[in-house]
N, C-alpha and C positions, 0 to 999 in steps of 0.2 A: 657081420662087422669084421673088418680086417685089423690085425694087431701089428702088422709091419707093412712097410712099403719097399719094394725092391730097387736097388741101385743098378741101373742098366749097365751091362758090360762087366759086372762083377758078380759072377755066379756065387750064391749063397750070402751075398751082402745086402742088408736091409737097414732101414731106419725105423724107429718106432712110429706107428701110425699117428700117435697123439702129437708128434712133432710137426707133421705135415698137414694134419687136419685143419688147423687154424688158417691155412694158406690155400684152401680150396678154390677160392675165387681167382687167385693169381694163377693157379695151375690151369684153370679153364681159360683164362685170358691168354696165357702163353701157348696153350696146346689145344684149346678148343675141345677138350674131353674132361670127363670127371676123374677124380683121383681113383675111383674104382676101376674105370676103364684103362687108365694109364697103368695101374698095378697089374691088370690082366694081360696087358701087352708087354710086360717086362719091366715097367718102372720108367725112371728118368735117368739120364747120365748125371754125373756129379755136377757139371756146370749148369745143366738144366735144373737140378734140384736146388743148387744155391740160389739161382735166380728166383725160383718159387719161394723158398724160405726166407729170402730177403725182400719179397713182395715187389719185385722189379721185373722189367723187360729182360729176356735172355740176351746175353752176349757171350761170344766164345771166350773161354778162359783156358790157360794151360792146364792140363790135367792135374799136374801136382798142386797148382794153386787152388783149383776146385776141390780136390780131395783135402787139402789142409783146411780151407775154409768150411767145408762140410764137417770135417771132424770137430772143428771148434764149435760150430752151431750145435751139433749133437751133444757134445760134452757140456755145454752151457745150458741145455734144455732140460 
């Protein structure tokens, strides 16, 4: 079992697995892979993570907006 999920493009940056686990189905819809496989491949970028955590289809976000939203989601989880 994993304890953390990596944020792609930010070496050493992770979110708690318990935050992404409930969104397993959306990750599979958006990326066609399990959370475990995505983690093995380096994780998801901030905007991809936000889409999964908001249970919606991915759309490009400015990096700063994605980071701020991701920070809020993690802080409130």
